[in-house]
Structures are given as structure tokens and as C-alpha cells.
C-alpha positions in Angstrom: 11.5 26.4 15.3 13.1 24.5 18.1 15.6 21.7 17.7 13.1 19.2 19.1 10.5 20.2 16.5 13.0 20.0 13.7 14.1 16.5 14.9 10.4 15.4 15.1 9.7 16.6 11.6 12.9 14.9 10.3 11.9 11.6 11.9 8.4 11.8 10.4 9.8 12.5 6.9 12.3 9.6 7.2 9.5 7.3 8.2 7.4 8.3 5.3 10.3 8.0 2.8 11.3 4.6 4.3 7.7 3.4 4.1 7.4 4.5 0.5 10.6 2.8 -0.5 9.5 -0.4 1.3 6.2 -0.4 -0.5 7.9 0.3 -3.9 10.4 -2.6 -3.5 8.3 -5.2 -1.6 7.2 -8.1 -3.7 4.1 -9.5 -1.9 3.3 -13.2 -2.7 0.5 -13.8 -5.1 -2.7 -15.5 -3.7 -2.5 -19.3 -4.0 -6.2 -20.1 -3.7 -8.2 -20.1 -6.9 -11.2 -17.8 -7.0 -14.3 -19.0 -8.7 -17.4 -16.8 -8.8 -20.5 -17.2 -10.8 -21.7 -14.0 -12.5 -25.4 -13.9 -13.4 -26.2 -13.2 -17.1 -28.5 -10.3 -15.9 -25.4 -8.2 -15.1 -24.2 -8.1 -18.7 -25.9 -5.9 -21.4 -27.5 -7.6 -24.3 
């Protein structure tokens, strides 16, 4: 493989690893709006 191909693959791998680390360490804020949804009784078994 050529040096350009190796460099391209290395950049892709570094981006994937960096993205994985970012997603593993990122603490997204919890939603602040309350969610209220009415579930009909017909959805639950008797």
C-alpha cells in the first residue's frame, strides 16, 4: 500500500477512536421538560 493510503486509513481510524472516546465520556444534559402521555387501558392485558 502507498503512503497516502496508509495515512488515509490512519486518519479514519483516529477519527473513529476519537469519536468513540467522545461519546463514552460526554455527559449530555437530561431533558428538562416533563413528559406526560395518557396510555389507554386497552393497551394493557387483563
